C-alpha positions in Angstrom: 4.1 6.3 -20.4 2.5 8.9 -17.9 0.6 6.4 -16.2 1.7 3.3 -15.6 -1.1 2.7 -13.0 -4.7 4.5 -13.1 -7.2 3.9 -10.3 -10.7 5.8 -11.1 -13.7 6.0 -8.6 -12.6 2.9 -6.7 -15.5 2.3 -4.2 -16.4 -1.1 -2.8 -19.2 -1.9 -0.3 -19.6 -4.7 2.4 -23.1 -5.4 3.8 -22.6 -6.5 7.4 -25.4 -8.7 9.6 -28.7 -11.2 8.9 -31.2 -10.5 5.9 -33.4 -8.4 8.6 -30.9 -6.1 10.2 -28.0 -5.7 7.1 -25.5 -3.0 7.3 -23.6 -1.6 4.5 -20.0 -0.7 4.6 -18.1 1.4 2.2 -15.0 0.8 2.2 -13.6 2.3 -0.2 -15.0 5.4 -1.3 -14.3 6.3 -4.9 -10.6 6.5 -4.5 -8.6 7.6 -7.2 -5.1 7.4 -7.6 -2.5 7.0 -10.2 0.7 5.4 -10.2 4.0 6.8 -12.8 7.1 4.6 -13.8 9.9 4.1 -11.7 7.9 6.0 -8.6 7.1 4.9 -5.0 4.0 5.9 -4.3 2.4 5.3 -0.8 -1.2 4.7 0.8 -0.5 5.5 3.9 -3.5 5.5 7.5 -4.0 3.7 10.5 -6.1 0.2 10.1 -9.1 -0.3 8.7 -8.9 2.7 6.5 -9.3 1.2 3.6 -5.7 0.4 2.2 -5.6 -3.4 1.9 -8.9 -3.2 0.2 -8.0 -1.2 -2.5 -4.3 -3.4 -3.1 -6.9 -6.6 -3.3 -8.7 -4.6 -6.1 -5.8 -3.6 -8.2 -4.2 -7.0 -7.3 -8.3 -8.6 -9.1 -8.5 -10.3 -5.3 -11.9 -7.8 -4.9 -13.4 -6.9 -7.3 -14.7 -3.4 -7.0 -18.1 -2.7 -6.2 -17.9 0.2 -9.1 -14.7 2.1 -10.2 -12.0 1.6 -13.1 -8.4 0.2 -13.1 -6.3 1.1 -16.1 -3.2 -0.6 -16.2 -0.9 1.1 -18.9 -3.2 2.7 -20.6 -5.5 -1.2 -20.6 -9.3 -1.1 -18.4 -9.1 -3.7 -16.4 -12.8 -6.1 -17.2 -14.3 -7.5 -14.2 -13.1 -10.9 -13.1 -10.4 -10.0 -15.5 -6.7 -11.9 -13.9 -4.3 -12.3 -16.9 -3.4 -8.9 -17.3 -1.8 -8.5 -14.2 -0.1 -12.1 -14.0 3.5 -10.7 -15.1 3.1 -7.1 -15.3 2.2 -7.0 -11.5 3.4 -8.7 -8.3 2.9 -8.4 -4.9 4.1 -9.5 -1.1 2.9 -9.6 2.3 2.7 -8.4 5.6 4.0 -11.8 7.2 7.0 -13.5 5.5 6.3 -16.6 7.5 2.8 -17.0 6.3 4.1 -16.7 2.9 6.1 -19.6 2.7 4.4 -24.0 3.7 7.2 -24.5 6.6 6.8 -28.6 5.6 8.5 -27.1 2.1 11.7 -26.0 0.8 11.7 -22.2 -0.3 13.7 -23.1 -3.2 10.3 -25.1 -4.7 8.7 -21.7 -5.0 11.0 -20.6 -7.6 11.5 -23.5 -9.4 7.5 -23.6 -9.5 7.2 -20.1 -10.5 9.8 -20.6 -13.5 8.4 -23.3 -15.3 4.2 -22.2 -14.4 5.9 -18.4 -16.8 8.2 -20.7 -18.9 10.8 -18.0 -17.8 13.9 -21.1 -18.4 14.5 -23.8 -20.8 16.4 -26.7 -18.5 17.6 -26.1 -14.9 20.5 -24.7 -15.2 19.2 -21.9 -16.8 16.7 -21.5 -14.0 19.4 -21.6 -11.7 21.2 -18.7 -13.3 17.5 -16.9 -13.3 17.3 -17.0 -9.6 20.9 -16.6 -8.6 20.3 -13.4 -10.0 17.5 -12.4 -8.7 18.6 -13.1 -5.3 21.4 -10.9 -5.8 19.4 -8.5 -6.7 18.0 -8.7 -2.6 21.6 -9.2 -1.4 21.5 -13.0 -1.0 22.3 -16.0 -3.7 21.2 -19.6 -4.6 23.7 -21.5 -2.1 22.9 -19.6 0.7 18.8 -20.4 0.2 18.8 -24.2 -1.6 16.9 -27.0 0.0 16.2 -24.9 3.2 12.9 -24.4 4.5 11.4 -21.6 5.8 12.2 -21.9 9.5 16.2 -22.0 8.2 15.5 -18.0 7.8 15.1 -14.9 9.6 12.3 -12.4 9.1 14.2 -10.6 7.2 15.7 -12.9 4.9 12.5 -14.1 4.5 10.9 -10.9 3.2 13.9 -10.6 1.1 13.2 -13.6 -0.3 9.2 -13.4 -1.0 10.4 -10.1 -3.0 13.4 -12.1 -5.1 10.8 -14.8 -6.2 8.1 -11.6 -7.4 11.2 -10.2 -9.3 11.6 -13.4 -11.5 9.3 -12.4 -13.9 10.3 -8.9 -14.0 7.5 -7.0 -13.1 7.3 -3.1 -13.6 4.9 -2.1 -10.5 5.0 -4.0 -7.2 2.3 -4.1 -4.8 4.0 -3.9 -1.0 1.4 -4.4 2.1 2.8 -3.4 4.5 6.1 -5.3 4.1 8.6 -4.4 7.0 5.0 -4.4 9.6 6.3 -8.1 10.8 10.0 -7.4 11.0 13.0 -6.7 12.9 13.3 -2.4 13.4 17.2 -3.0 12.8 16.1 -4.6 9.5 12.6 -2.4 8.5 15.5 0.4 6.9 17.5 -2.7 4.5 13.8 -3.7 3.0 12.9 -0.2 2.7 16.4 0.4 1.0 15.5 -2.6 -1.2 12.1 -0.8 -2.9 14.6 2.5 -3.3 17.4 0.3 -5.4 14.1 -1.7 -7.2 13.3 1.9 -8.1 16.5 3.2 -9.3 18.0 0.5 -10.5 15.7 -1.5 -12.4 13.0 1.4 -13.0 10.3 -0.5 -10.9 7.5 1.4 -9.3 6.4 0.4 -6.0 2.5 0.8 -4.7 3.7 0.7 -0.5 1.2 0.2 1.9 2.2 1.1 5.8 0.4 2.8 8.9 4.4 3.7 9.4 4.9 7.2 8.5 8.4 7.9 9.1 9.4 4.6 6.5 6.9 6.3 4.2 8.5 9.8 4.6 11.8 8.4 3.9 11.1 5.9 0.3 8.3 7.5 -1.3 8.0 10.0 -3.8 4.1 11.0 -3.3 1.7 9.8 -0.8 -2.4 9.4 -0.4 -3.5 9.4 3.0 -7.0 7.3 3.8 -8.6 7.9 6.5 -11.9 5.4 6.7 -12.3 4.6 3.2 -11.6 8.3 1.8 -8.1 9.8 0.4 -8.1 12.9 2.9 -4.8 14.1 1.5 -3.0 13.5 -1.5 0.8 14.8 -3.2 4.8 15.3 -2.7 5.6 12.9 0.8 7.5 16.2 1.4 4.7 18.5 0.8 1.8 16.3 2.9 4.0 15.3 5.4 6.1 18.3 6.4 3.2 20.7 5.8 0.1 18.8 6.1 -2.9 20.9 5.3 -6.1 17.9 6.6 -6.8 18.3 9.9 -6.0 14.5 10.0 -2.9 14.2 8.1 -1.7 17.1 10.6 -2.8 14.5 13.7 -0.9 11.1 12.4 1.9 13.4 11.3 2.0 14.6 14.9 2.0 11.0 16.5 5.1 9.8 15.4 7.2 9.7 18.2 10.4 12.3 18.5 14.1 11.0 19.9 13.4 13.4 22.9 12.7 12.4 26.4 11.7 15.8 27.5 8.7 16.2 25.0 5.6 13.6 25.6 4.1 12.1 22.6 1.2 13.7 21.2 -1.0 11.9 19.3 -4.0 9.9 20.3 -4.8 7.8 17.3 -5.5 3.7 18.0 -3.8 2.0 15.0 -6.2 -0.9 15.9 -9.8 -0.2 15.9 -12.0 0.4 13.5 -15.1 2.3 14.1 -18.6 1.4 12.6 -19.9 4.6 13.3 -17.4 7.0 11.5 -18.1 4.4 7.9 -21.3 5.4 8.3 -21.6 9.2 8.8 -23.2 11.3 6.7 -21.0 14.3 6.3 -16.8 14.1 7.0 -15.7 10.7 8.8 -13.4 12.3 10.8 -15.4 14.8 11.9 -16.2 13.2 15.4 -12.7 13.5 15.8 -11.4 16.7 14.2 -10.3 19.9 16.4 -11.4 22.0 13.4 -15.5 20.3 13.1 -17.6 22.9 11.6 -21.8 22.7 11.3 -20.7 21.7 7.3 -18.6 19.0 8.1 -21.7 16.7 10.1 -23.6 17.7 7.6 -21.8 17.5 3.8 -19.0 15.2 2.8 -16.0 17.9 1.5 -14.9 17.6 -2.3 -11.2 16.8 -3.3 -9.9 20.5 -3.4 -6.7 21.8 -4.7 -4.2 23.4 -2.6 -0.7 24.5 -4.5 0.6 21.0 -5.6 -1.5 18.8 -2.5 -5.2 17.4 -3.0 -6.8 18.3 0.2 -10.5 16.6 0.9 -11.7 19.1 3.5 -14.0 22.0 4.2 -11.6 24.4 5.7 -10.5 25.2 1.5 -13.8 25.5 0.2 -13.8 29.5 -0.9 -17.7 29.9 1.3 -15.9 28.5 4.2 -12.2 30.7 3.3 -14.0 33.7 2.3 
């Protein structure tokens, strides 16, 4: 199987405002990518670029306005949720928000075992739970009978991953899994994803705005801006030799371990600018240092540049000639 998951022209349009003054925002615009077995594929970009919306559609939490999601060669029907229950699992940004503070964490594991009929006795369930916990560096004895407040953020995120592993998924969707974890613990979580890929053959859809961890963990990467994938290819090619001006700015925005060099980036990771979503041409034209007249008039197409797919007029034949 060459493609475990394939997303084709996935588009999500939201309507904002009242009936008399409604604005249509295209959160994702013809997003297409695929994930191979035993591969870590990353969606990266600033907040509000459509990464999480894409993940929600893959998980059936949101219905796409148009487009197709194919899992193991089977297209997902509208409103169908059964197809991914055991094959795809997810972990989220806030490990403390995953668990009810008034319930012990082991109850979640036993409920999952019961719901999926994974064991026929409590002893068998404990053995299964212990095995999955050991895969993430914990054990049943360490967490049995304890509440979420008795664990650190890093431990809770590992527990979330262990719970997802109970059903032996082939694809793990990780939405900003290290953004709320202490910097000292981030690499341990990222290394865990590499271990799951290498030892268990699991694929990971890694969603992040952190290019440093993306470069370390990813096989391939897609850079998103305002609902568009603007560049996609191997992580080495995209981040070390970026073609698109937005990718270049993101790359230059990574702080370097040299106090003599100033931080050069001016990317705001917290604001969603509706004007950029409503632009007729390239949505990056308002920021791009290489903007041309055609950029403000026509949306660029996807262009193959070597092994990288780039969405930029800079590489069209008419401009290059």
